[in-house]
ROVEXMI-670220 format. One record per residue: x, y, z of N, C-alpha, C in turn; residue in one letter. Coordinates in steps of 0.001 Angstrom, whole numbers, padded with zeros to 6 digits, always signed. Each point is the difference from the previous one (the first is absolute). Last residue first. Layout:
BEGIN
XYZXYZXYZA
...
END
This chain:
BEGIN
+012852+003814-001286-000870+000974-000668+000722+001334-000076C
+002237-003931+001480-001290-000635-000290-000968+000957-000684A
+004939+000186+001685-000481+000315-001337-001327-000608-000366G
+002552-002436+003995+000211+001335-000567-000622+000142-001384P
-001340-003036+004417+000376-000186-001398+000159+001364-000657A
-000212-002449+005139+000020+001302-000668+000533-000200-001416F
-002495-003204+004296+000968+000223-001058-000129+001378-000614G
-001153-003438+004609-000361+001246-000676+001080+000248-001038V
-001754-004869+002495+001002+000999-000358-000685+001257-000513V
-001613-004795+001133+000282+000850+001161+001136+000982-000294K
-002377-003363-002880+001444-000100+000268+000416+000811+001217R
-004554+000112-001137+000365-001404-000100+001465-000218+000338G
-001936+004331-000287-000312-000641+001269+000294-001488-000026L
+001676+004547-002626-000191-001422-000278-000205-000729+001318D
+000094+005083-002281-000309-000575+001310-000348-001467-000250Y
+002748+004115-002896-000637-001313+000037-000208-000429+001448V
+000813+004627-003253+000188-000501+001368-000827-001275+000141V
+002290+003159-004095-001011-001003+000268+000285-000564+001378G
+001472+005077-001631+000333-001385+000347-001251-000869+000020Y
+000051+004836-000743+000532-000709-001179+000378-001447+000292T
-000729+002922+004342-000374+000393-001360+000843-000728-001046K
+000206-000054+005012-000374-001194-000766-000314+000309-001463Q
+001065+003311+003419+001201-000765-000309-000304-001272-000796Q
-003574+002731+001446+000863+000849-000827+001241-000762-000427T
-003205-001904+003058-000256-000197-001430+000832+000908-000901N
+001868-001680+004932-001182+000637-000557-000116-000123-001510G
+002158-002580+004506+000391+000254-001388-001236+000512-000726I
+001448+000079+005405-001059-000240-000985+000529+000356-001385I
+001653-001314+005546+000294+000653-001271-001081-000381-001008A
-000584+000170+005527+000110-000818-001203+000331+000856-001223V
+001605+001335+004958-001223+000100-000800+000199-000762-001305D
+003486+000643+003279-000824-001195+000194-001360+000096-000685T
+003269+003577+000087+000566-001118-000748-000842-001261+000120D
-002404+004817+000415+000973-000798+000737+000531-001117-000882E
-002880+003310-001846+000312+000677+001255+001097-000725+000765Q
-000021-000356-005334-000931-000315+001075+000399+000753+001253N
+001276+001809-004991+000437-000749+001178-001176-000301+000912A
+000134+000604-005618-000154+000725+001259+000418-000907+001148A
+000233+000817-005899+000116-000878+001162-000186+000860+001243F
+000558+001434-004832-001298-000615+000307+000107-001096+001052A
+002608+004848-001364+000305-001414+000179-001246-000693+000540L
-000914+004512-002664+000535-000509+001267+000303-001491-000056C
-000950+005012-002797+000013-001442-000262+000757-000662+001143A
-001676+004995-001547-000012-000744+001257-000192-001493-000290Q
+000044+003352-003415+000794+000734+000988+000072-000733+001336S
-002575-001638-003724+001419-000027-000347+000870+000737+001012L
-004387-002074+001946+000178+000739-001246+001498+000057-000244D
-001568-003245+002823-001145+000889+000210-000091+000977-001164A
+002411-004886+000335+000081+001334-000595-001301+000762+000245V
+003215-004223+001944-001411+000388+000009-000024+001462-000433Y
+003918-004006-000963-000430+001335+000412-001521+000102-000006L
+001930-004173-000976+001038+000552+000877-000411+001367+000541I
-002367-002901-003280-000281-000298+001396+001034+000536+000968G
+000186+000319-004846-001285+000608+000358-000364-000241+001455S
+003892-002000-001954+000197+001440+000195-001291+000689+000418A
+000523-005111+001329-000082+000743-001249+000148+001493+000284D
+002122-003871+003152-001134+000918-000121+000060+000752-001324V
+001727-004840+001365+000647+001217-000479-001104+001004-000322D
+000217-004462+003099-000951+000865-000687+000733+001285-000355L
+001562-005323+001229+000318+001433+000011-001042+000755-000817C
+001308-005092+002681-000925+000733-000869+000250+001496+000128A
+002250-003597+002559+000661+000747-001058-000918+000728-000954G
-000852-002621+004181+000134-000851-001177+000632+000713-001174G
-002416+003051+003473+000565-001313+000301+000000-000879-001253R
-000010+005128-001110-000784-000867+000867+000699-001336+000209F
+000797+005615-001654+000482-001380-000053-000752-000827+001038V
-000479+004879-003081-000339-000666+001253+000361-001471-000136L
+001723+004888-002567-000444-001393-000074-000273-000522+001399A
+001145+004777-003318-000359-000525+001317-000506-001426-000188V
+003140+004180-002837-000872-001176+000038-000241-000433+001442T
+000925+005119-001805+000681-001146+000608-000970-001187+000039P
-000831+003535-003881-000181-000161+001439+000915-001096+000520L
-001403+003421-004678+000922-000954+000613-000194-000014+001511A
-003802+001110-003761+000893+000669+000938+000884-001051+000648V
-003143+000571-004922+000357-000712+001220+000992+000807+000828T
-003577+002518-003287+000924-001118-000128+000273-000668+001327G
-002677+004067-001217-000723-001258+000103+000884-001214-000152G
+001285+004758+000147-000356-000506-001322-000744-001307+000025G
+001577+002091+003977-000842+000994-000671-000475-000496-001357Q
+003063-002631+002465-001317+000000+000635-000943+000961-000703A
+004464-000141-001441-000667-001265-000326-001407-000029+000574A
+002845+003621+001014-000470+000076-001384-000768-001259-000380A
+000400+002091+004986+000563-001065-000821-000588+000065-001396S
-001248+002734+003836+001038+000567-000859+000639-001041-000906S
-003384-001098+003261-000583+000912-000992+001039+000592-000943S
+000126-003153+003965+000412-000456-001325-000429+000965-001093L
+000940-000337+005602-000593+000866-001013+000541-000429-001359D
-000671-003009+004783+000882+000697-000931-000807+000811-001003Y
-000094-002946+005300-000641+000482-001222+000959+000857-000826C
-000971-003131+004600+001180+000136-000858-000470+000349-001406T
-002986-001025+003770+000940+001010+000502+001212+000242-000895D
-005570-001747+000371+001232-000219-000758+000997+001111+000316L
-004666-000338+001484+000791-001004+000718+001360-000234-000646I
-002086+004453-001386-000818-000944+000761+000904-000970+000766S
+002999+002567-002686-001391+000010-000451-000765-001086+000746F
+004931+003342+000193-000699-001262+000248-001461+000135-000416A
+003473+003245-002484-000568-000241+001331-000658-001376+000093P
+004033+000402-003415-001278+000704+000135-000550-000279+001390A
+005127-000178-002932-000946-000513+000983-001245+000885+000034K
+003212-000811-004399-000205+000877+001146-001036-000601+000941K
+003557-002580-003556-001374+000431+000260-000077+000865+001253Y
+003914-002420-002283-000216+001432-000127-001408+000495+000253G
+002459-004448+000332-000631+000233-001298-000399+001460-000198L
+001859-001494+004098+001019-000229-001022-000543+000245-001405A
-002977+000191+003631+000916+001147+000044+001069-000134-001076E
-002928-003578+000615-000688+001119-000640+000873+001250-000015M
+001606-003824+002263-000070-000241-001435-000665+001143-000745G
+000123+000125+004691+001358+000169-000527+000016-000207-001511A
-004018-000816+002254+000291+001439-000026+001391+000265-000561A
-001282-004470+000718-000736+000563-001127+000296+001489-000132F
+001807-002226+003684+000642-000467-001228-000691+000583-001231A
-001868+000950+004255+001317+000626-000144+000674-000401-001307K
-004160-002008+001141-000167+001425-000266+001344+000667-000263R
+000016-004518+001338-000556+000150-001347-000099+001475-000363L
+001312-001077+004400+001069-000248-000977-000483+000127-001447P
-003360+000507+003303+000994+001075+000075+001193-000249-000924E
-003529-003293+000550-000363+001142-000835+001097+001062-000011Y
+000329-003830+002782+000224-000360-001400-000293+001188-000910A
-000684+000332+004652+001420-000347-000142+000343-000501-001393S
-004566+001031+001203+000833+001207-000030+001480-000298-000227P
-003633-003363-002010+000478+000331+001343+000888+001245-000069P
-003574-000240-003856+001180-000742+000436+000324+000314+001452L
-004142+000358-004237+000462+000398+001332+001132-000925+000440R
-002519+001698-004974+000686-001021+000793+000489+000583+001316T
-004312+001850-002799+001423+000256+000225+000601-001096+000880I
-004627-000386-001288+000607+000707-001125+001515+000081+000141V
-003777-003807+001646+000863+001058+000531+000743+000645-001163T
-002820-003739-000813-000795+001161+000367+000783+001135+000617G
+001605-004489-001362-000402+000745-001198-000730+001289+000334S
+003886-002986+002729-001374+000503+000078-000329+000825-001234D
+003727-003570+002832-000274+000585-001308-001470+000395-000031V
+003574-000476+004390-001123-000559-000746-000163+000749-001310L
+003804-001085+004441-000459+000801-001136-001174-000694-000670A
+003353+000283+004975-000793-000758-000957-000467+000930-001108G
+002798+000955+004168-001249+000611-000447-000878-000963-000782A
+004367-001163+001727-000791+000475+001139-001370+000488-000439A
+003338-001374-003160-000651-001142+000650-000866+000437+001175S
+002594+003236-002432-001070-000552-000826-000739-001131+000709F
+003702+001945+002182-000989+001062-000228-001183-000538-000795V
+003881-002677+000815-000941+000016+001122-001075+001072-000173S
+003745-000479-002984-001087-000942-000285-001058+000027+001091A
+003009+004397-001035+000100-001301+000673-001205-000885-000306P
+001972+003786-003294-001100-000147+000957+000115-001372+000651V
+002607+003043-003722+000457-000629+001249-001091-000035+001065P
-000630-000237-005583+000107+000945+001111+000405-000723+001283L
+001150-001267-005278-000803-000414+001146+000221+000977+001148V
+000432+001148-005378+000764-000299+001216-000935-000337+001155R
-001326+001498-004505+000638-001310-000089+000773-000409+001232G
-002619+004069-000351+001089+000063-000963+000775-001296-000102G
-002685-000424+003958-000114+001289-000689+001197+000118-000934V
-002849-004131+003042+001116+000484-000808-000332+001374-000570K
-001540-003602+004345-000358+001075-000929+001263+000418-000742I
-002048-004654+003134+000962+001028-000343-000557+001023-000968G
-002428-003802+002026+001338-000221+000572+001002+001094-000339T
-005638-001633+000516+000870+001006-000607+001366-000116+000661L
-004173-003524-000314+001178+000386+000782+000858+000958-000818A
-005628-000854+000034+001246-000424-000628+001151+000461+000888V
-005907-000606+000093+001297+000349+000561+001148-000556-000829Y
-005404+001319-000345+000971-000819-000721+001405+000451+000398Y
-005198+000271+002647+001112+000630-000709+000943-001019-000637F
-004159-001182+002559-000282+001152-000849+001168+000386-000895T
-000884-003698+003530+000243-000251-001419-000101+001212-000912P
+001808-000798+005360-001244+000246-000716+000277-000056-001486G
+003514-000633+003054-001070-000695+000707-001367+000224-000633D
+004313+000111-003137-000267+000648+001275-001132-000765+000663D
+003966-001185-004082-001318-000087+000614-000064+000856+001251V
+002871-000114-005134+000042-000316+001421-001391+000099+000606L
+002438-000964-005032-001123+000685+000627-000050-000451+001456M
+004473+000075-003468-001006-000734+000783-001071+000925+000568P
+002342+001240-004636+000437-000025+001392-001070-000709+000817T
+001703+000895-005653-000923-000383+001065+000673-000007+001366V
+000012+002066-005331+000960-000243+001075-000822-000238+001256R
-001614-000800-005344-000073+000713+001275+001149-000381+000922A
-001522-001691-004479+000838+001197-000120+000084+000772+001313N
-002508-003994-000341+001131-000361-000853+000969+001169-000136A
-004235+000334+002239+001130-000384+000838+001215-000389-000827E
-004226+001064-002004+000766+001172+000393+001197-000348+000876Y
-002928-003503-001590+000466+000785-001145+000911+001142+000441H
-002189-002700+003250+001092-000723-000645+000591+000814-001145A
-003822+001698+002206+001178+000045+000865+001189-000665-000669A
-004148-000251-002194+000529+001364-000025+001271+000098+000821A
-002440-004038+000023+000688+000203-001265+000635+001365-000089G
-002727-001190+003740+001338-000600+000042+000766+000187-001295P
-003781+003631+001590+000087-001379-000453+001418-000519-000032G
-001900+005220-000755-000262-001003+001021+000228-001380-000605F
+001501+005585-001039-000253-001377-000422-000295-000870+001204D
+000366+005465-001767-000227-000836+001177-000397-001380-000502L
+002702+004767-002120-000898-001143-000078-000088-000694+001345F
+001118+005173-002570+000640-001165+000574-000966-001159-000096G
+000195+004352-003435-000623-000664+001135+000918-001071+000535T
+000565+005044-002773+000133-001447-000046-000718-000569+001207T
+001268+004755-001355-001205-000543-000624+000169-001493-000227T
+002228+003189+004030+000234-000600-001308-001291-000596-000548R
+000673+002115+004401-000248+000942-001093+000254-000597-001382R
+000542-002370+004392-001340+000570-000127-000237+000855-001225P
+003274-004422+000274+000070+001378+000499-001305+000721-000310P
-000487-005246+000482+000583+000978-000906+000177+001347+000686P
-000102-005347+001798-000560+001333+000198+000678+000997-000927L
-001130-005619+000543+000980+000954-000496-000635+001375+000031A
-000613-005459+002185-000501+001330-000304+001122+000828-000594T
-001712-005496+001313+001023+000952-000380-000659+001336-000303P
-001437-004423+002716-000294+001132-000629+001227+000780-000353S
-015504+017338+010231-000177-001102-001010+001160-001053+000047C
-002354+002980+004279+001054+000269-000965-000114-001004-001193A
-002923-000273+003693+000512+001308+000390+001212+000342-000834A
-004790-003198-000740+001439+000075+000196+000377+001368+000507T
-004341-003890-001063+000363+001354+000420+001479+000013+000300S
-001844-003796-001922-001194+000816-000158+000222+001417+000482P
+003779-003596-002001-000470+000776+001143-001285+000760-000289P
+002444-004656-001772-000736+001132-000553-000566+000848+001125P
+004207-003822-000612-000864+000790+000865-000708+001085-000770G
+001951-005314-001257+000340+001424+000033-000977+000714+000921F
+001512-005177-002527-000450+000664+001226+000485+001451+000031R
-001353-003738-004064+001091+000829+000522-000517+000805+001182F
-002125-003552-003082-000081+000125+001460+001204+000728+000582A
+001064-001440-004838-001301-000122+000650+000143+000178+001504A
+002870+001865-004297+000188-000708+001261-001351-000028+000699V
+002043+000840-005424-000950+000230+001082+000342-000865+001199T
+002484+002388-004798-000185-001129+000905-000969+000370+001110D
+001912+002883-003520-000962-000923-000607-000290-001202+000894H
+001677+004323+002264+000222-000101-001439-001057-000936-000579A
-000896-000423+004415+001330+000568-000180+000377-000197-001460L
-004632-000258+003454+000548-000140-001347+001316+000753-000086T
-003505-002378+003974+001018+000998-000322+000523-000279-001400L
-004689-001257+003107+000920-000372-001071+000921+001173-000325T
-001912-000561+004995-000595+000158-001319+001048-000402-001030D
-001151+000655+005828+000701-000664-001088-000768+000197-001297Q
+000693+002596+005272-000833-000702-000968+000860-000736-001013A
-000592+003219+004842+001005-000826-000658-000765-000954-000907Y
-001619+005033+001775-000216-001441-000069+001189-000672-000686F
+001164+004621+002324-001102-000478-000821-000151-001500+000066G
+003353+004786+000979-000730-001034+000729-001144-000467-000887V
+004833+003274+000126-001047-000591-000819-000603-001150+000784T
+003195+004866+000956-000428-001364+000276-000978-000460-001069I
+004209+004021+001323-001205-000404-000715-000317-001462+000289S
+003964+002357+001564-001163+000073+000865-001289-000395-000682G
+004554-000152-001808-000457+001391+000048-001237+000169+000863D
+002051-004331-000782+000918+000870+000714-000444+001436+000101G
-003753-003865-000423+001238+000318-000692+000804+001044+000771Y
-003935-004125+000994+000378+001394+000241+001365+000244-000612Q
-004446-003726-000377+001399+000310-000281+000225+001472+000299V
-003864-004426+000671+000393+001382+000235+001477+000177-000263G
-004754-003586-000840+001438+000247+000087+000239+001469+000321Y
-004183-003982+000575+000359+001402-000212+001513+000139+000149I
-003975-004204-000980+001317+000444+000472+000241+001463-000375C
-004939-002390+000944+000966+000297-001054+001289+000562+000594H
-004133-001101+002429+000625-001230-000468+001040+000200-001075G
-002273+003651+002156-000969-000789-000745+000564-001289-000543G
+003785+002701+001546-001326+000606+000051-000941-000813-000878T
+005480+000259+002266-001106-000794-000512-001296+000797+000108C
+005886+000602-000304-001168+000031+000860-001112-000785-000664G
+005881+001110-000180-001263-000453-000569-001109+000104+001034S
+005625+000759-001351-001075+000647+000756-001323-000390-000639A
+003819-002171-001546+000633+000659+001145-001043+000659+000890D
-001252-004368-002982+000170+001443-000117+000662+000568+001246L
-001401-004619-000569+001353+000298-000460+000266+001497-000100E
-004296-001986+001090+000902+000019+001153+001436+000305-000397S
-003305-000471-003375-000322+001158+000831+000983+000114+001158C
+000145-003740-002887+000556+001182-000652-000260+001254+000821Y
-001850-004241+001199+001383+000194+000459+000655+001211-000648P
-005380-000242+000794+001022-000419-000955+001399+000194+000580S
-004282+001304+002014+000522-001311+000381+001111-000478-000928A
-002468+004046-000733+000839+000178+001185+000637-001318+000427C
-001335+000713-005197-000603-000249+001309+000987+000266+001126S
-000173+002412-004956+000647-001112+000693-000568-000105+001409I
-002423+001935-004725+000665+000365+001241+000591-001251+000645N
-000797+000596-005379-000531-000607+001230+000778+000522+001191A
-000780+000339-005960+000377+000633+001268-000622-000745+001176Y
-000549-000744-004905+000905-000883+000744+000444+000589+001334T
-002846+002155-003396-000638-001300+000247+000857-000907+000871A
-000376+005590-000286+000869-001140-000285-000679-001307+000383S
-001736+004486+000771+000059-000191-001451+000850-001200-000393S
-000616+001647+004527-001259-000587-000469+000005-000261-001504T
+003669+002177+002354-000061-001448+000221-001263-000639-000565P
+002772+004422-001531-001358-000322+000446-000116-001511+000179D
+004126+004079-000140-000400-001381-000278-001386-000262+000585F
+001488+004989-001610+000184-000938+001098-000458-001394-000430L
+001906+003580-003674-001188-000340+000788+000354-000948+001145P
+003843+003332-001740-000757-001147-000493-001243-000241+000851E
+003142+003425+001102-000537+000300-001324-000910-001112-000504Q
+000679+001419+005264+000673-000774-001029-000681+000274-001329Q
+000168+001507+005726-000280+000361-001384+000767-000927-000933Q
-001528-001705+004859+001016+000805-000645-000426+000321-001416Y
-003631-000871+003883+000857-000706-000945+001030+000964-000569C
-003793-000686+004403+000910+000882-000725+000872-000849-000902Y
-004276-001776+001897+000407+001158+000798+000844+000954-000829A
-002056-003801-002159-000839+000208+001183+000365+001279+000742V
+000154-001853-005122+000960+000675+000869-000760+000454+001245C
-001403-004424-002995-000177+001449+000152+001071+000580+000914P
+002074-002339-003076-001330+000583+000193-000782-000868+000989Q
+005551+000290-000058-001228-000628-000488-001223+000893+000167C
+005942-000233-000390-001181+000660+000565-001269-000518-000677Q
+004517-003025+000709-000519+001043-000881-001210+000627+000678V
+004688-003382+001366-001347+000536+000172-000320+001045-001058W
+003758-004095+002205-000444+000703-001196-001399+000552+000248T
+004038-001365+003659-001387-000089-000445-000247+000838-001250T
+004319-000342+002376-000543-001357-000045-001327-000092-000729D
+004499+003465-000561-001350-000130+000547-000501-001423-000181S
+004207+001931-001722+000019+000158+001451-001362-000106+000649G
+001145-000070-004800+000495-001232+000624+000029+000091+001517T
-002886+002512-004093+000643+000224+001296+000412-001316+000646D
-002548+002989-004283+000812-001205+000081+000902+000138+001232F
-004992+002316-001279+001403+000211+000347+000681-001347+000169V
-004299+000674-003317+000369-000219+001397+001487+000262+000201V
-004612+000508-003567+001406+000351+000166+000344-000098+001475T
-003960-002651-003046+000327+000916+001092+001503+000243+000017F
-004489-002369-003122+001406+000398+000106+000185+001026+001117R
-003647-004285-000745+000115+001456-000045+001453+000377+000252E
-002910-004775-001666+001156+000693+000559-000105+001513-000180S
-004416-003266+000546+001083+000257-000956+001096+000874+000609P
-000233-001882+002996-000545-000658-001183-001331+000663-000364T
+004917+001457+003053-001408-000333-000126-000349-000724-001283G
+004311+003115+000119-000619-000588+001184-001471-000270-000289L
+005299+001395-002314-001424-000210-000182-000568-000693+001220G
+004448+003555-000708-000466-001372+000156-001480-000072-000358I
+004734+003367-000432-001431-000132-000252-000377-001471+000050T
+004100+003066+002540-000327-000970-001038-001512-000015-000166V
+004214+003516+002234-001340-000573-000066-000101-001009-001133V
+003795+002835+003616-000340-000544-001305-001351-000698+000030Y
+001895+004344+003214+000192-001406-000298-000493-000392-001382N
-000032+003946+003416+001054+000041-001002+000289-001376-000525G
-004915+001939+001739+001273-000489+000513+001039+000128-001092S
-004888+000771-000363+000461+000767+001141+001294-000495+000592G
-002479-001399-004001-000588-000609+001181+000523+000681+001252L
+001605+001190-004185-001419+000376+000004-000714-000614+001171A
+004645-001037-000762-000244+001341+000512-001469+000347+000052S
+002926-004379-001014-001285+000262+000637-000296+001373+000498G
+002748-002889-004376+000248+000631+001298-001236+000644+000595S
+000269-004699-003176+000173+001439-000141+000148+000667+001359S
+000088-005128-003060+000005+000688+001284+000263+001478-000215A
-001980-004672-002934+000727+001263+000009-000087+000660+001371P
-000148-005415-000843-000830+001189+000193+000852+001252-000088L
-000063-005609-001227+000850+001184-000070-000884+001234+000066N
-000147-005559+001488-000758+001156-000479+000886+001226+000065A
+000711-005724-000355+000415+001285+000549-000821+001121-000620S
-002297-004800+000333+001147+000602-000666+000331+001348+000619P
-002377-004409+002307-000209+001420-000306+001218+000563-000717W
-000901-004449+002062-000033+000100-001451-000132+001418-000500G
+000089-001081+004657+001214-000589-000553+000039+000094-001522S
-002585+002056+004068-000146+000270-001423+001228-000511-000736Y
-000292-000638+004635-001413-000120-000346-000223+000181-001498S
+004305+000691+001804-000345-001416+000037-001438-000208-000449T
+001558+004372+000468+000612-000606-001170-000302-001487-000054L
-001470+002445+003729-000718+000429-001195+000553-000699-001237D
+002185-000686+004093-001283-000706-000039-000779+000369-001256D
+004007+002276+000895+000270-001355-000442-001292-000793-000105S
-000682+005188-000574+000618-000868+000990+000265-001370-000589T
-000155+004977-002542-000742-001234+000202+000730-000874+001003A
+000013+005483-000466+000833-001188-000073-000850-001229+000248V
-001702+004541+000128+000916+000025-001116+000817-001257-000156T
-003328+001241+003478-000641+000371-001253+000925-000160-001187S
+000600-003210+004321-000099+001434-000231-000614+000275-001360S
+001074-004047+003556-001069+000241-000970-000204+001475-000244P
+004719-002627+001341-001133+000723+000563-001039+000254-001062S
+004889-003182+001554-000877+000632-000987-001147+000724+000672G
+003842-002339+002094-001084-000880-000400-000910+000585-001062P
+005489+000677+001160-001297+000678+000012-001100-000937-000473H
+004520-001781+002488-000415+000552-001276-001419+000515+000072L
+004452-000651+003662-001267-000529-000471-000402+000712-001283K
+003893+001241+002435+000223-001272-000660-001282-000637-000510N
+000548+004081+002646+000598+000256-001307+000196-001285-000779A
-003618+001619+003913+000992-001012-000317+000527+000257-001394S
-002899+003116+002015+000230-000810+001187+000994-001107-000246S
+000110+004833-002558-000725-001261-000078+000361-000891+001171P
+000336+005295+000648+000781-001109-000522-000867-001245-000116R
-001301+004495+001798-000109-000231-001434+000781-001158-000550G
+000027+001930+004622-000841+000963-000716-000021-000263-001497R
+002159-002960+003306+000769+001040-000649-000794+001021-000787G
-002880-003977+001513+001459-000012+000028+000554+001208-000736L
-004647-001575+000323+000431+000273+001366+001504+000063+000143G
-003359-001058-003835+001264-000658+000321+000400+000175+001456T
-004095+001864-001877+000028-001399-000411+001284-000710+000393T
-000739+004685+000945-001075-000761+000638+000064-001481-000343E
+003005+003033-002064+000327-000179+001415-001058-000843+000705Y
-000767+001183-004462+001133-000928+000088+000336-000283+001453V
-003251+003248-000896-000509-001339-000281+001102-001044+000099R
+001138+004579+000480-000808-000466+001132-000479-001430-000211R
+002328+002041-003522+000898-000210+001140-000773-000524+001207R
-002400+001320-003817+000688-001277-000211+000890-000324+001186I
-002044+004200+000030-000986-001054+000200+000629-001374-000169S
+002606+003751-000942-000221-000094+001442-001020-001083+000329E
+000774+000957-004532+001179-000634+000598-000180-000166+001501V
-003308+002393-002357-000044-001430-000322+001161-000739+000661R
-000099+004653+000335-001038-000605+000839-000101-001502-000256R
+002883+002465-002726+000542-000108+001350-001022-000619+000950Q
-001357+000934-004393+000961-001106+000010+000586-000202+001391D
-002799+003683-000825-000777-001239+000080+000919-001211+000058A
+002066+004094-000677-000589-000020+001341-000815-001268+000202T
+001767+000801-004257+001052-000391+000936-000502-000021+001439L
-002951+001413-003455+000402-001385-000245+001008-000455+001043I
-001306+004517+000035-001079-000873+000469+000371-001468-000169E
+002925+003274-001709+000015+000025+001465-001059-000933+000573E
+000155+000684-004668+001080-000877+000467+000053-000045+001524H
-004745+001012-002137+001309+000640-000016+001047-000971+000531A
-004389-002018-002367+000391+000690+001222+001372+000636-000162P
-003219-000612-004306+000883-000775+000877+000326+000771+001266P
-004567+000241-002974+001210+000774+000247+000897-000777+000950K
-003373-002646-003289+000037+000728+001266+001292+000794+000129N
-000746-002941-003688-000725+001256-000126-000001+000815+001271G
+001846-004552-000836+000913+001142-000042-000708+001335-000119A
-001175-005009+000316-000571+000988+000915+000831+001276+000017V
+001139-003899-002608-001435+000141-000257-000666+001033+000892P
+005305+000038-001717-000881-000391+001097-001468+000166-000373S
+004228+001081-002476-000755-001199-000386-001018-000411+001056C
+003083+003755+000493-000827+000259-001183-000841-001194-000428P
+001369+000561+005254+000697-000051-001274-000940+000191-001178G
-000837-000314+004919-000044+001319-000633+000724+000027-001333H
-000348-004064+002565-001330+000600+000119-000097+001334-000723Q
+003280-003799-001693+000014+000932+001119-001327+000735+000006H
+000102-004960-001997+000403+001368-000334+000049+000842+001268V
-000335-005447-002198+000133+000821+001209+000423+001396-000446I
-002492-004620-002560+000802+001223+000001-000019+000691+001369P
-000438-005385-000643-000855+001185+000000+000890+001233+000000M
END
């Protein structure tokens, strides 16, 4: 399925005015703080470290990654290729995909988020308050295959937060910005590209207080990334992917990996291994800016600043959560729409997997006079590191729950 940036030229919801960069980064910080709390609640260790670095991730029933059970249930299911796009019209700096729901199938644009367990869409009738959206709300009464899930169902008890009314299961999700969604936990037919999944479980909220390999395209390019499901898709992209073990925490929400080093200009930074092992790291499609332990971020910032100084760039004021910024407005290449020389940045993972960050993922460009290093420091070294979607641009990111690995395939889009 195609994936696009919510505010990119290919987005189905690009008609909305995109949020300002300050709003995107502020929302991103709230998301990170929410993830940090959830990680601590599930692990109880080091404010973010996986409880065991030797166990493997069991998978999670999220909106973007098929679980091992799902793949077993649909053993004959061919890989589905969905376009992915970025999610600004939904009020975030994230990517969106278009899915089909119900019988007959209705199309909905949803945020692609590896950090959430529950898939949900807004439903009719809107009882209390619904978020604004360009597309019509989902009408359960128009689908011949829709059914609420019983409170007695084991699927109901698997939810992090659930309740019961009239014998029907109720779910609840609260996000980092304080928004919540509450509604019936239900099942219906899900359509992904040309493939269908019967009895897919999701949440249609009657009232709300806010609304696999993947490849994420840069937001301003007229290209799309993709979202694939199925064992065939993983095998295809892993042939060109650099893989690292998928680690486990006490809860199935996140996809943990072992970050072991950082390179700038091809040189490994002098960061003790204990800094990375104390924090742990996870790959998240919904976080915009990568977060690092302070003891890892500071050497990165200094090395990058030295490289930029050697290239003759002038420093610019800090911008929101980004503290290492430059004025590129005097660069002839930038003014002419050409490329700008930058120090290279790479993230190294256990097993030798290396994510050589694409040039589009090194700087966050508010405008040419303020282009900032697209990394930020956590508050403490024991806060979990997060590999954000800015650094994942142009890569195919493979979540292989069968082999228990995460892979990074360069040049996927």
